[in-house]
N, CA, C and O atoms as a Maestro MAE file, in Angstrom:
{
 s_m_m2io_version
 :::
 2.0.0
}

f_m_ct {
 s_m_title
 :::
 protein
 m_atom[324] {
  # First column is atom index #
  i_m_mmod_type
  r_m_x_coord
  r_m_y_coord
  r_m_z_coord
  i_m_residue_number
  s_m_chain_name
  s_m_pdb_residue_name
  s_m_pdb_atom_name
  i_m_atomic_number
  :::
  1 25 4.111 -20.399 -13.286 1 A "MET " " N  " 7
  2 3 4.671 -19.077 -13.115 1 A "MET " " CA " 6
  3 2 5.196 -18.519 -14.435 1 A "MET " " C  " 6
  4 15 5.056 -17.326 -14.708 1 A "MET " " O  " 8
  5 25 5.792 -19.368 -15.241 2 A "GLU " " N  " 7
  6 3 6.323 -18.918 -16.528 2 A "GLU " " CA " 6
  7 2 5.213 -18.389 -17.430 2 A "GLU " " C  " 6
  8 15 5.438 -17.460 -18.206 2 A "GLU " " O  " 8
  9 25 4.006 -18.977 -17.334 3 A "ASP " " N  " 7
  10 3 2.879 -18.501 -18.137 3 A "ASP " " CA " 6
  11 2 2.518 -17.062 -17.780 3 A "ASP " " C  " 6
  12 15 2.226 -16.254 -18.661 3 A "ASP " " O  " 8
  13 25 2.539 -16.748 -16.498 4 A "VAL " " N  " 7
  14 3 2.221 -15.390 -16.055 4 A "VAL " " CA " 6
  15 2 3.292 -14.420 -16.544 4 A "VAL " " C  " 6
  16 15 2.966 -13.323 -16.998 4 A "VAL " " O  " 8
  17 25 4.557 -14.805 -16.459 5 A "LEU " " N  " 7
  18 3 5.636 -13.935 -16.923 5 A "LEU " " CA " 6
  19 2 5.536 -13.679 -18.424 5 A "LEU " " C  " 6
  20 15 5.876 -12.594 -18.895 5 A "LEU " " O  " 8
  21 25 5.070 -14.679 -19.175 6 A "ALA " " N  " 7
  22 3 4.888 -14.498 -20.618 6 A "ALA " " CA " 6
  23 2 3.799 -13.459 -20.895 6 A "ALA " " C  " 6
  24 15 3.906 -12.700 -21.859 6 A "ALA " " O  " 8
  25 25 2.763 -13.413 -20.073 7 A "VAL " " N  " 7
  26 3 1.701 -12.410 -20.238 7 A "VAL " " CA " 6
  27 2 2.276 -11.010 -20.017 7 A "VAL " " C  " 6
  28 15 1.968 -10.088 -20.772 7 A "VAL " " O  " 8
  29 25 3.104 -10.847 -18.994 8 A "TYR " " N  " 7
  30 3 3.702 -9.535 -18.712 8 A "TYR " " CA " 6
  31 2 4.680 -9.108 -19.798 8 A "TYR " " C  " 6
  32 15 4.929 -7.913 -19.958 8 A "TYR " " O  " 8
  33 25 5.237 -10.046 -20.542 9 A "ALA " " N  " 7
  34 3 6.212 -9.727 -21.586 9 A "ALA " " CA " 6
  35 2 5.551 -9.358 -22.915 9 A "ALA " " C  " 6
  36 15 6.247 -8.937 -23.839 9 A "ALA " " O  " 8
  37 25 4.237 -9.503 -23.038 10 A "ARG " " N  " 7
  38 3 3.541 -9.163 -24.276 10 A "ARG " " CA " 6
  39 2 3.652 -7.675 -24.576 10 A "ARG " " C  " 6
  40 15 3.727 -6.866 -23.651 10 A "ARG " " O  " 8
  41 25 3.666 -7.299 -25.857 11 A "PRO " " N  " 7
  42 3 3.622 -5.866 -26.198 11 A "PRO " " CA " 6
  43 2 2.234 -5.310 -25.880 11 A "PRO " " C  " 6
  44 15 1.265 -6.062 -25.779 11 A "PRO " " O  " 8
  45 25 2.149 -3.998 -25.724 12 A "ARG " " N  " 7
  46 3 0.870 -3.367 -25.368 12 A "ARG " " CA " 6
  47 2 -0.135 -3.507 -26.495 12 A "ARG " " C  " 6
  48 15 0.154 -3.201 -27.652 12 A "ARG " " O  " 8
  49 25 -1.320 -3.975 -26.135 13 A "ASP " " N  " 7
  50 3 -2.429 -4.117 -27.079 13 A "ASP " " CA " 6
  51 2 -3.660 -3.510 -26.413 13 A "ASP " " C  " 6
  52 15 -4.169 -4.094 -25.456 13 A "ASP " " O  " 8
  53 25 -4.165 -2.353 -26.880 14 A "PRO " " N  " 7
  54 3 -5.323 -1.713 -26.247 14 A "PRO " " CA " 6
  55 2 -6.561 -2.611 -26.193 14 A "PRO " " C  " 6
  56 15 -7.405 -2.435 -25.315 14 A "PRO " " O  " 8
  57 25 -6.683 -3.568 -27.112 15 A "ALA " " N  " 7
  58 3 -7.835 -4.469 -27.111 15 A "ALA " " CA " 6
  59 2 -7.720 -5.542 -26.017 15 A "ALA " " C  " 6
  60 15 -8.730 -6.108 -25.599 15 A "ALA " " O  " 8
  61 25 -6.487 -5.825 -25.551 16 A "ARG " " N  " 7
  62 3 -6.262 -6.838 -24.510 16 A "ARG " " CA " 6
  63 2 -5.300 -6.278 -23.457 16 A "ARG " " C  " 6
  64 15 -4.138 -6.680 -23.407 16 A "ARG " " O  " 8
  65 25 -5.781 -5.349 -22.611 17 A "PRO " " N  " 7
  66 3 -4.892 -4.738 -21.619 17 A "PRO " " CA " 6
  67 2 -4.485 -5.751 -20.539 17 A "PRO " " C  " 6
  68 15 -5.254 -6.643 -20.181 17 A "PRO " " O  " 8
  69 25 -3.274 -5.591 -20.037 18 A "VAL " " N  " 7
  70 3 -2.778 -6.412 -18.927 18 A "VAL " " CA " 6
  71 2 -2.916 -5.571 -17.660 18 A "VAL " " C  " 6
  72 15 -2.146 -4.635 -17.441 18 A "VAL " " O  " 8
  73 25 -3.906 -5.913 -16.823 19 A "VAL " " N  " 7
  74 3 -4.181 -5.168 -15.600 19 A "VAL " " CA " 6
  75 2 -3.814 -6.041 -14.405 19 A "VAL " " C  " 6
  76 15 -4.226 -7.198 -14.322 19 A "VAL " " O  " 8
  77 25 -3.041 -5.482 -13.487 20 A "CYS " " N  " 7
  78 3 -2.631 -6.186 -12.277 20 A "CYS " " CA " 6
  79 2 -3.403 -5.600 -11.100 20 A "CYS " " C  " 6
  80 15 -3.668 -4.399 -11.066 20 A "CYS " " O  " 8
  81 25 -3.766 -6.445 -10.132 21 A "MET " " N  " 7
  82 3 -4.503 -6.001 -8.954 21 A "MET " " CA " 6
  83 2 -3.842 -6.587 -7.726 21 A "MET " " C  " 6
  84 15 -3.419 -7.743 -7.730 21 A "MET " " O  " 8
  85 25 -3.751 -5.777 -6.657 22 A "ASP " " N  " 7
  86 3 -3.190 -6.249 -5.400 22 A "ASP " " CA " 6
  87 2 -3.932 -5.591 -4.250 22 A "ASP " " C  " 6
  88 15 -4.408 -4.462 -4.369 22 A "ASP " " O  " 8
  89 25 -4.026 -6.305 -3.139 23 A "GLU " " N  " 7
  90 3 -4.662 -5.793 -1.932 23 A "GLU " " CA " 6
  91 2 -3.682 -5.930 -0.789 23 A "GLU " " C  " 6
  92 15 -3.030 -6.964 -0.647 23 A "GLU " " O  " 8
  93 25 -3.571 -4.889 0.031 24 A "LYS " " N  " 7
  94 3 -2.677 -4.936 1.184 24 A "LYS " " CA " 6
  95 2 -3.451 -4.516 2.426 24 A "LYS " " C  " 6
  96 15 -3.925 -3.384 2.517 24 A "LYS " " O  " 8
  97 25 -3.576 -5.436 3.387 25 A "PRO " " N  " 7
  98 3 -4.142 -5.017 4.670 25 A "PRO " " CA " 6
  99 2 -3.099 -4.186 5.418 25 A "PRO " " C  " 6
  100 15 -1.907 -4.488 5.366 25 A "PRO " " O  " 8
  101 25 -3.541 -3.160 6.098 26 A "PHE " " N  " 7
  102 3 -2.623 -2.232 6.751 26 A "PHE " " CA " 6
  103 2 -3.099 -1.984 8.176 26 A "PHE " " C  " 6
  104 15 -4.286 -1.747 8.403 26 A "PHE " " O  " 8
  105 25 -2.189 -2.038 9.127 27 A "GLN " " N  " 7
  106 3 -2.516 -1.799 10.533 27 A "GLN " " CA " 6
  107 2 -2.293 -0.315 10.848 27 A "GLN " " C  " 6
  108 15 -1.233 0.232 10.545 27 A "GLN " " O  " 8
  109 25 -3.284 0.327 11.452 28 A "LEU " " N  " 7
  110 3 -3.193 1.740 11.802 28 A "LEU " " CA " 6
  111 2 -2.703 1.858 13.240 28 A "LEU " " C  " 6
  112 15 -3.294 1.279 14.151 28 A "LEU " " O  " 8
  113 25 -1.628 2.605 13.442 29 A "LEU " " N  " 7
  114 3 -1.011 2.731 14.759 29 A "LEU " " CA " 6
  115 2 -0.959 4.183 15.188 29 A "LEU " " C  " 6
  116 15 -0.820 5.085 14.363 29 A "LEU " " O  " 8
  117 25 -1.074 4.397 16.492 30 A "GLY " " N  " 7
  118 3 -0.956 5.736 17.058 30 A "GLY " " CA " 6
  119 2 0.123 5.753 18.128 30 A "GLY " " C  " 6
  120 15 0.556 4.698 18.592 30 A "GLY " " O  " 8
  121 25 0.560 6.944 18.522 31 A "HIS " " N  " 7
  122 3 1.590 7.099 19.544 31 A "HIS " " CA " 6
  123 2 0.965 7.076 20.934 31 A "HIS " " C  " 6
  124 15 -0.119 7.623 21.138 31 A "HIS " " O  " 8
  125 25 1.648 6.443 21.895 32 A "VAL " " N  " 7
  126 3 1.234 6.507 23.292 32 A "VAL " " CA " 6
  127 2 1.697 7.845 23.873 32 A "VAL " " C  " 6
  128 15 0.958 8.513 24.597 32 A "VAL " " O  " 8
  129 25 2.927 8.216 23.542 33 A "ARG " " N  " 7
  130 3 3.503 9.497 23.957 33 A "ARG " " CA " 6
  131 2 3.886 10.281 22.707 33 A "ARG " " C  " 6
  132 15 4.333 9.697 21.719 33 A "ARG " " O  " 8
  133 25 3.716 11.579 22.745 34 A "ASP " " N  " 7
  134 3 4.086 12.406 21.593 34 A "ASP " " CA " 6
  135 2 5.591 12.323 21.337 34 A "ASP " " C  " 6
  136 15 6.372 12.328 22.289 34 A "ASP " " O  " 8
  137 25 6.013 12.246 20.075 35 A "PRO " " N  " 7
  138 3 7.446 12.239 19.769 35 A "PRO " " CA " 6
  139 2 8.093 13.561 20.190 35 A "PRO " " C  " 6
  140 15 7.461 14.617 20.141 35 A "PRO " " O  " 8
  141 25 9.352 13.488 20.599 36 A "LEU " " N  " 7
  142 3 10.097 14.689 20.967 36 A "LEU " " CA " 6
  143 2 10.831 15.205 19.727 36 A "LEU " " C  " 6
  144 15 11.526 14.436 19.062 36 A "LEU " " O  " 8
  145 25 10.691 16.473 19.412 37 A "PRO " " N  " 7
  146 3 11.349 16.997 18.210 37 A "PRO " " CA " 6
  147 2 12.873 17.045 18.381 37 A "PRO " " C  " 6
  148 15 13.394 16.989 19.495 37 A "PRO " " O  " 8
  149 25 13.554 17.149 17.264 38 A "ALA " " N  " 7
  150 3 15.018 17.260 17.287 38 A "ALA " " CA " 6
  151 2 15.415 18.609 17.879 38 A "ALA " " C  " 6
  152 15 14.726 19.614 17.708 38 A "ALA " " O  " 8
  153 25 16.548 18.597 18.579 39 A "ARG " " N  " 7
  154 3 17.125 19.825 19.149 39 A "ARG " " CA " 6
  155 2 18.568 19.913 18.676 39 A "ARG " " C  " 6
  156 15 19.106 18.926 18.176 39 A "ARG " " O  " 8
  157 25 19.186 21.031 18.814 40 A "PRO " " N  " 7
  158 3 20.593 21.126 18.420 40 A "PRO " " CA " 6
  159 2 21.445 20.081 19.159 40 A "PRO " " C  " 6
  160 15 21.468 20.036 20.389 40 A "PRO " " O  " 8
  161 25 22.133 19.256 18.387 41 A "GLY " " N  " 7
  162 3 22.982 18.219 18.967 41 A "GLY " " CA " 6
  163 2 22.261 16.934 19.346 41 A "GLY " " C  " 6
  164 15 22.910 15.992 19.800 41 A "GLY " " O  " 8
  165 25 20.941 16.859 19.177 42 A "ARG " " N  " 7
  166 3 20.171 15.660 19.526 42 A "ARG " " CA " 6
  167 2 19.192 15.303 18.411 42 A "ARG " " C  " 6
  168 15 18.585 16.179 17.793 42 A "ARG " " O  " 8
  169 25 19.051 14.017 18.168 43 A "ASP " " N  " 7
  170 3 18.077 13.539 17.181 43 A "ASP " " CA " 6
  171 2 16.673 13.582 17.763 43 A "ASP " " C  " 6
  172 15 16.490 13.689 18.975 43 A "ASP " " O  " 8
  173 25 15.686 13.497 16.880 44 A "ALA " " N  " 7
  174 3 14.300 13.388 17.334 44 A "ALA " " CA " 6
  175 2 14.121 12.056 18.057 44 A "ALA " " C  " 6
  176 15 14.730 11.057 17.676 44 A "ALA " " O  " 8
  177 25 13.298 12.036 19.084 45 A "CYS " " N  " 7
  178 3 13.065 10.810 19.868 45 A "CYS " " CA " 6
  179 2 11.623 10.364 19.678 45 A "CYS " " C  " 6
  180 15 10.692 11.166 19.741 45 A "CYS " " O  " 8
  181 25 11.460 9.070 19.444 46 A "GLN " " N  " 7
  182 3 10.127 8.497 19.272 46 A "GLN " " CA " 6
  183 2 10.062 7.205 20.062 46 A "GLN " " C  " 6
  184 15 10.916 6.333 19.899 46 A "GLN " " O  " 8
  185 25 9.067 7.073 20.909 47 A "ASP " " N  " 7
  186 3 8.896 5.878 21.728 47 A "ASP " " CA " 6
  187 2 8.417 4.728 20.850 47 A "ASP " " C  " 6
  188 15 7.643 4.940 19.917 47 A "ASP " " O  " 8
  189 25 8.868 3.522 21.141 48 A "SER " " N  " 7
  190 3 8.472 2.364 20.337 48 A "SER " " CA " 6
  191 2 7.119 1.792 20.762 48 A "SER " " C  " 6
  192 15 6.584 0.919 20.078 48 A "SER " " O  " 8
  193 25 6.558 2.261 21.867 49 A "GLU " " N  " 7
  194 3 5.243 1.798 22.298 49 A "GLU " " CA " 6
  195 2 4.171 2.463 21.437 49 A "GLU " " C  " 6
  196 15 4.278 3.643 21.105 49 A "GLU " " O  " 8
  197 25 3.139 1.701 21.079 50 A "TYR " " N  " 7
  198 3 2.102 2.246 20.208 50 A "TYR " " CA " 6
  199 2 0.729 1.761 20.638 50 A "TYR " " C  " 6
  200 15 0.607 0.827 21.431 50 A "TYR " " O  " 8
  201 25 -0.292 2.397 20.113 51 A "VAL " " N  " 7
  202 3 -1.687 2.024 20.335 51 A "VAL " " CA " 6
  203 2 -2.243 1.568 18.997 51 A "VAL " " C  " 6
  204 15 -2.079 2.254 17.989 51 A "VAL " " O  " 8
  205 25 -2.900 0.415 18.980 52 A "ARG " " N  " 7
  206 3 -3.496 -0.084 17.745 52 A "ARG " " CA " 6
  207 2 -4.825 0.631 17.510 52 A "ARG " " C  " 6
  208 15 -5.707 0.624 18.368 52 A "ARG " " O  " 8
  209 25 -4.953 1.244 16.339 53 A "CYS " " N  " 7
  210 3 -6.146 2.037 16.011 53 A "CYS " " CA " 6
  211 2 -7.007 1.373 14.933 53 A "CYS " " C  " 6
  212 15 -7.815 2.045 14.291 53 A "CYS " " O  " 8
  213 25 -6.846 0.071 14.730 54 A "GLY " " N  " 7
  214 3 -7.655 -0.637 13.756 54 A "GLY " " CA " 6
  215 2 -6.863 -1.025 12.516 54 A "GLY " " C  " 6
  216 15 -5.635 -0.936 12.483 54 A "GLY " " O  " 8
  217 25 -7.599 -1.457 11.502 55 A "THR " " N  " 7
  218 3 -6.990 -1.870 10.244 55 A "THR " " CA " 6
  219 2 -7.748 -1.252 9.079 55 A "THR " " C  " 6
  220 15 -8.891 -0.819 9.224 55 A "THR " " O  " 8
  221 25 -7.106 -1.220 7.939 56 A "CYS " " N  " 7
  222 3 -7.752 -0.766 6.709 56 A "CYS " " CA " 6
  223 2 -7.217 -1.621 5.567 56 A "CYS " " C  " 6
  224 15 -6.305 -2.425 5.761 56 A "CYS " " O  " 8
  225 25 -7.772 -1.450 4.401 57 A "SER " " N  " 7
  226 3 -7.313 -2.176 3.222 57 A "SER " " CA " 6
  227 2 -6.985 -1.173 2.120 57 A "SER " " C  " 6
  228 15 -7.691 -0.182 1.933 57 A "SER " " O  " 8
  229 25 -5.911 -1.445 1.401 58 A "ILE " " N  " 7
  230 3 -5.514 -0.620 0.271 58 A "ILE " " CA " 6
  231 2 -5.530 -1.513 -0.967 58 A "ILE " " C  " 6
  232 15 -4.860 -2.545 -0.998 58 A "ILE " " O  " 8
  233 25 -6.288 -1.123 -1.977 59 A "PHE " " N  " 7
  234 3 -6.382 -1.863 -3.227 59 A "PHE " " CA " 6
  235 2 -5.683 -1.063 -4.321 59 A "PHE " " C  " 6
  236 15 -5.851 0.153 -4.405 59 A "PHE " " O  " 8
  237 25 -4.900 -1.743 -5.160 60 A "VAL " " N  " 7
  238 3 -4.181 -1.091 -6.257 60 A "VAL " " CA " 6
  239 2 -4.442 -1.865 -7.540 60 A "VAL " " C  " 6
  240 15 -4.298 -3.087 -7.577 60 A "VAL " " O  " 8
  241 25 -4.829 -1.146 -8.594 61 A "TRP " " N  " 7
  242 3 -4.939 -1.704 -9.933 61 A "TRP " " CA " 6
  243 2 -3.949 -0.957 -10.799 61 A "TRP " " C  " 6
  244 15 -3.850 0.266 -10.698 61 A "TRP " " O  " 8
  245 25 -3.223 -1.647 -11.639 62 A "THR " " N  " 7
  246 3 -2.237 -0.986 -12.491 62 A "THR " " CA " 6
  247 2 -2.177 -1.658 -13.855 62 A "THR " " C  " 6
  248 15 -2.323 -2.873 -13.986 62 A "THR " " O  " 8
  249 25 -1.962 -0.843 -14.843 63 A "GLU " " N  " 7
  250 3 -1.683 -1.322 -16.198 63 A "GLU " " CA " 6
  251 2 -0.309 -0.758 -16.558 63 A "GLU " " C  " 6
  252 15 -0.213 0.343 -17.101 63 A "GLU " " O  " 8
  253 25 0.766 -1.515 -16.255 64 A "PRO " " N  " 7
  254 3 2.114 -0.968 -16.365 64 A "PRO " " CA " 6
  255 2 2.518 -0.534 -17.768 64 A "PRO " " C  " 6
  256 15 3.260 0.439 -17.907 64 A "PRO " " O  " 8
  257 25 2.063 -1.212 -18.803 65 A "LEU " " N  " 7
  258 3 2.468 -0.852 -20.166 65 A "LEU " " CA " 6
  259 2 1.864 0.476 -20.614 65 A "LEU " " C  " 6
  260 15 2.411 1.148 -21.488 65 A "LEU " " O  " 8
  261 25 0.738 0.851 -20.014 66 A "ARG " " N  " 7
  262 3 0.102 2.124 -20.349 66 A "ARG " " CA " 6
  263 2 0.513 3.237 -19.376 66 A "ARG " " C  " 6
  264 15 0.305 4.418 -19.655 66 A "ARG " " O  " 8
  265 25 1.097 2.854 -18.239 67 A "GLY " " N  " 7
  266 3 1.465 3.840 -17.229 67 A "GLY " " CA " 6
  267 2 0.272 4.312 -16.423 67 A "GLY " " C  " 6
  268 15 0.252 5.457 -15.971 67 A "GLY " " O  " 8
  269 25 -0.733 3.451 -16.230 68 A "TRP " " N  " 7
  270 3 -1.969 3.792 -15.532 68 A "TRP " " CA " 6
  271 2 -2.031 3.047 -14.207 68 A "TRP " " C  " 6
  272 15 -1.603 1.897 -14.111 68 A "TRP " " O  " 8
  273 25 -2.570 3.716 -13.180 69 A "ARG " " N  " 7
  274 3 -2.814 3.036 -11.908 69 A "ARG " " CA " 6
  275 2 -3.984 3.689 -11.198 69 A "ARG " " C  " 6
  276 15 -4.302 4.856 -11.425 69 A "ARG " " O  " 8
  277 25 -4.617 2.909 -10.334 70 A "ARG " " N  " 7
  278 3 -5.712 3.397 -9.499 70 A "ARG " " CA " 6
  279 2 -5.522 2.817 -8.116 70 A "ARG " " C  " 6
  280 15 -5.255 1.624 -7.969 70 A "ARG " " O  " 8
  281 25 -5.657 3.651 -7.103 71 A "VAL " " N  " 7
  282 3 -5.509 3.227 -5.716 71 A "VAL " " CA " 6
  283 2 -6.796 3.570 -4.984 71 A "VAL " " C  " 6
  284 15 -7.326 4.672 -5.124 71 A "VAL " " O  " 8
  285 25 -7.296 2.614 -4.200 72 A "HIS " " N  " 7
  286 3 -8.517 2.814 -3.430 72 A "HIS " " CA " 6
  287 2 -8.266 2.326 -2.009 72 A "HIS " " C  " 6
  288 15 -7.924 1.162 -1.802 72 A "HIS " " O  " 8
  289 25 -8.433 3.207 -1.036 73 A "ALA " " N  " 7
  290 3 -8.244 2.844 0.371 73 A "ALA " " CA " 6
  291 2 -9.595 2.810 1.067 73 A "ALA " " C  " 6
  292 15 -10.401 3.731 0.936 73 A "ALA " " O  " 8
  293 25 -9.829 1.735 1.808 74 A "LEU " " N  " 7
  294 3 -11.046 1.615 2.599 74 A "LEU " " CA " 6
  295 2 -10.748 1.997 4.038 74 A "LEU " " C  " 6
  296 15 -9.671 1.698 4.553 74 A "LEU " " O  " 8
  297 25 -11.689 2.651 4.683 75 A "ALA " " N  " 7
  298 3 -11.483 3.132 6.058 75 A "ALA " " CA " 6
  299 2 -11.357 1.994 7.056 75 A "ALA " " C  " 6
  300 15 -10.771 2.173 8.124 75 A "ALA " " O  " 8
  301 25 -11.890 0.842 6.732 76 A "GLN " " N  " 7
  302 3 -11.799 -0.312 7.625 76 A "GLN " " CA " 6
  303 2 -11.646 -1.573 6.810 76 A "GLN " " C  " 6
  304 15 -11.898 -1.590 5.606 76 A "GLN " " O  " 8
  305 25 -11.228 -2.626 7.483 77 A "ARG " " N  " 7
  306 3 -11.054 -3.923 6.804 77 A "ARG " " CA " 6
  307 2 -12.030 -4.916 7.432 77 A "ARG " " C  " 6
  308 15 -11.998 -5.153 8.640 77 A "ARG " " O  " 8
  309 25 -12.897 -5.491 6.601 78 A "THR " " N  " 7
  310 3 -13.880 -6.448 7.104 78 A "THR " " CA " 6
  311 2 -13.712 -7.775 6.377 78 A "THR " " C  " 6
  312 15 -12.978 -7.869 5.393 78 A "THR " " O  " 8
  313 25 -14.398 -8.792 6.871 79 A "LYS " " N  " 7
  314 3 -14.317 -10.118 6.276 79 A "LYS " " CA " 6
  315 2 -14.804 -10.099 4.828 79 A "LYS " " C  " 6
  316 15 -14.281 -10.842 3.998 79 A "LYS " " O  " 8
  317 25 -15.789 -9.270 4.512 80 A "ILE " " N  " 7
  318 3 -16.346 -9.188 3.156 80 A "ILE " " CA " 6
  319 2 -15.312 -8.651 2.179 80 A "ILE " " C  " 6
  320 15 -15.286 -9.064 1.020 80 A "ILE " " O  " 8
  321 25 -14.449 -7.724 2.634 81 A "ASP " " N  " 7
  322 3 -13.419 -7.149 1.759 81 A "ASP " " CA " 6
  323 2 -12.485 -8.229 1.278 81 A "ASP " " C  " 6
  324 15 -11.549 -7.947 0.529 81 A "ASP " " O  " 8
  :::
 }
 m_bond[323] {
  # First column is bond index #
  i_m_from
  i_m_to
  i_m_order
  :::
  1 1 2 1
  2 2 3 1
  3 3 4 2
  4 3 5 1
  5 5 6 1
  6 6 7 1
  7 7 8 2
  8 7 9 1
  9 9 10 1
  10 10 11 1
  11 11 12 2
  12 11 13 1
  13 13 14 1
  14 14 15 1
  15 15 16 2
  16 15 17 1
  17 17 18 1
  18 18 19 1
  19 19 20 2
  20 19 21 1
  21 21 22 1
  22 22 23 1
  23 23 24 2
  24 23 25 1
  25 25 26 1
  26 26 27 1
  27 27 28 2
  28 27 29 1
  29 29 30 1
  30 30 31 1
  31 31 32 2
  32 31 33 1
  33 33 34 1
  34 34 35 1
  35 35 36 2
  36 35 37 1
  37 37 38 1
  38 38 39 1
  39 39 40 2
  40 39 41 1
  41 41 42 1
  42 42 43 1
  43 43 44 2
  44 43 45 1
  45 45 46 1
  46 46 47 1
  47 47 48 2
  48 47 49 1
  49 49 50 1
  50 50 51 1
  51 51 52 2
  52 51 53 1
  53 53 54 1
  54 54 55 1
  55 55 56 2
  56 55 57 1
  57 57 58 1
  58 58 59 1
  59 59 60 2
  60 59 61 1
  61 61 62 1
  62 62 63 1
  63 63 64 2
  64 63 65 1
  65 65 66 1
  66 66 67 1
  67 67 68 2
  68 67 69 1
  69 69 70 1
  70 70 71 1
  71 71 72 2
  72 71 73 1
  73 73 74 1
  74 74 75 1
  75 75 76 2
  76 75 77 1
  77 77 78 1
  78 78 79 1
  79 79 80 2
  80 79 81 1
  81 81 82 1
  82 82 83 1
  83 83 84 2
  84 83 85 1
  85 85 86 1
  86 86 87 1
  87 87 88 2
  88 87 89 1
  89 89 90 1
  90 90 91 1
  91 91 92 2
  92 91 93 1
  93 93 94 1
  94 94 95 1
  95 95 96 2
  96 95 97 1
  97 97 98 1
  98 98 99 1
  99 99 100 2
  100 99 101 1
  101 101 102 1
  102 102 103 1
  103 103 104 2
  104 103 105 1
  105 105 106 1
  106 106 107 1
  107 107 108 2
  108 107 109 1
  109 109 110 1
  110 110 111 1
  111 111 112 2
  112 111 113 1
  113 113 114 1
  114 114 115 1
  115 115 116 2
  116 115 117 1
  117 117 118 1
  118 118 119 1
  119 119 120 2
  120 119 121 1
  121 121 122 1
  122 122 123 1
  123 123 124 2
  124 123 125 1
  125 125 126 1
  126 126 127 1
  127 127 128 2
  128 127 129 1
  129 129 130 1
  130 130 131 1
  131 131 132 2
  132 131 133 1
  133 133 134 1
  134 134 135 1
  135 135 136 2
  136 135 137 1
  137 137 138 1
  138 138 139 1
  139 139 140 2
  140 139 141 1
  141 141 142 1
  142 142 143 1
  143 143 144 2
  144 143 145 1
  145 145 146 1
  146 146 147 1
  147 147 148 2
  148 147 149 1
  149 149 150 1
  150 150 151 1
  151 151 152 2
  152 151 153 1
  153 153 154 1
  154 154 155 1
  155 155 156 2
  156 155 157 1
  157 157 158 1
  158 158 159 1
  159 159 160 2
  160 159 161 1
  161 161 162 1
  162 162 163 1
  163 163 164 2
  164 163 165 1
  165 165 166 1
  166 166 167 1
  167 167 168 2
  168 167 169 1
  169 169 170 1
  170 170 171 1
  171 171 172 2
  172 171 173 1
  173 173 174 1
  174 174 175 1
  175 175 176 2
  176 175 177 1
  177 177 178 1
  178 178 179 1
  179 179 180 2
  180 179 181 1
  181 181 182 1
  182 182 183 1
  183 183 184 2
  184 183 185 1
  185 185 186 1
  186 186 187 1
  187 187 188 2
  188 187 189 1
  189 189 190 1
  190 190 191 1
  191 191 192 2
  192 191 193 1
  193 193 194 1
  194 194 195 1
  195 195 196 2
  196 195 197 1
  197 197 198 1
  198 198 199 1
  199 199 200 2
  200 199 201 1
  201 201 202 1
  202 202 203 1
  203 203 204 2
  204 203 205 1
  205 205 206 1
  206 206 207 1
  207 207 208 2
  208 207 209 1
  209 209 210 1
  210 210 211 1
  211 211 212 2
  212 211 213 1
  213 213 214 1
  214 214 215 1
  215 215 216 2
  216 215 217 1
  217 217 218 1
  218 218 219 1
  219 219 220 2
  220 219 221 1
  221 221 222 1
  222 222 223 1
  223 223 224 2
  224 223 225 1
  225 225 226 1
  226 226 227 1
  227 227 228 2
  228 227 229 1
  229 229 230 1
  230 230 231 1
  231 231 232 2
  232 231 233 1
  233 233 234 1
  234 234 235 1
  235 235 236 2
  236 235 237 1
  237 237 238 1
  238 238 239 1
  239 239 240 2
  240 239 241 1
  241 241 242 1
  242 242 243 1
  243 243 244 2
  244 243 245 1
  245 245 246 1
  246 246 247 1
  247 247 248 2
  248 247 249 1
  249 249 250 1
  250 250 251 1
  251 251 252 2
  252 251 253 1
  253 253 254 1
  254 254 255 1
  255 255 256 2
  256 255 257 1
  257 257 258 1
  258 258 259 1
  259 259 260 2
  260 259 261 1
  261 261 262 1
  262 262 263 1
  263 263 264 2
  264 263 265 1
  265 265 266 1
  266 266 267 1
  267 267 268 2
  268 267 269 1
  269 269 270 1
  270 270 271 1
  271 271 272 2
  272 271 273 1
  273 273 274 1
  274 274 275 1
  275 275 276 2
  276 275 277 1
  277 277 278 1
  278 278 279 1
  279 279 280 2
  280 279 281 1
  281 281 282 1
  282 282 283 1
  283 283 284 2
  284 283 285 1
  285 285 286 1
  286 286 287 1
  287 287 288 2
  288 287 289 1
  289 289 290 1
  290 290 291 1
  291 291 292 2
  292 291 293 1
  293 293 294 1
  294 294 295 1
  295 295 296 2
  296 295 297 1
  297 297 298 1
  298 298 299 1
  299 299 300 2
  300 299 301 1
  301 301 302 1
  302 302 303 1
  303 303 304 2
  304 303 305 1
  305 305 306 1
  306 306 307 1
  307 307 308 2
  308 307 309 1
  309 309 310 1
  310 310 311 1
  311 311 312 2
  312 311 313 1
  313 313 314 1
  314 314 315 1
  315 315 316 2
  316 315 317 1
  317 317 318 1
  318 318 319 1
  319 319 320 2
  320 319 321 1
  321 321 322 1
  322 322 323 1
  323 323 324 2
  :::
 }
}
């Protein structure tokens, strides 16, 4: 772990960029009942019951020392991803 932290501590070198990549699977959820909007004196109400609408994957690449990032979302998540 210390070796990885040493890489992140290096000064920026355009010839040897430090690029980080992460993938997050995400579950898509829908409402069973429409949420009730807020009214005077009452908060908005949302039912905790949900319908599962599938999964997707979100990929992020970042080069923090340059201030660059790229995000790519896939409409579905498969074994190949």
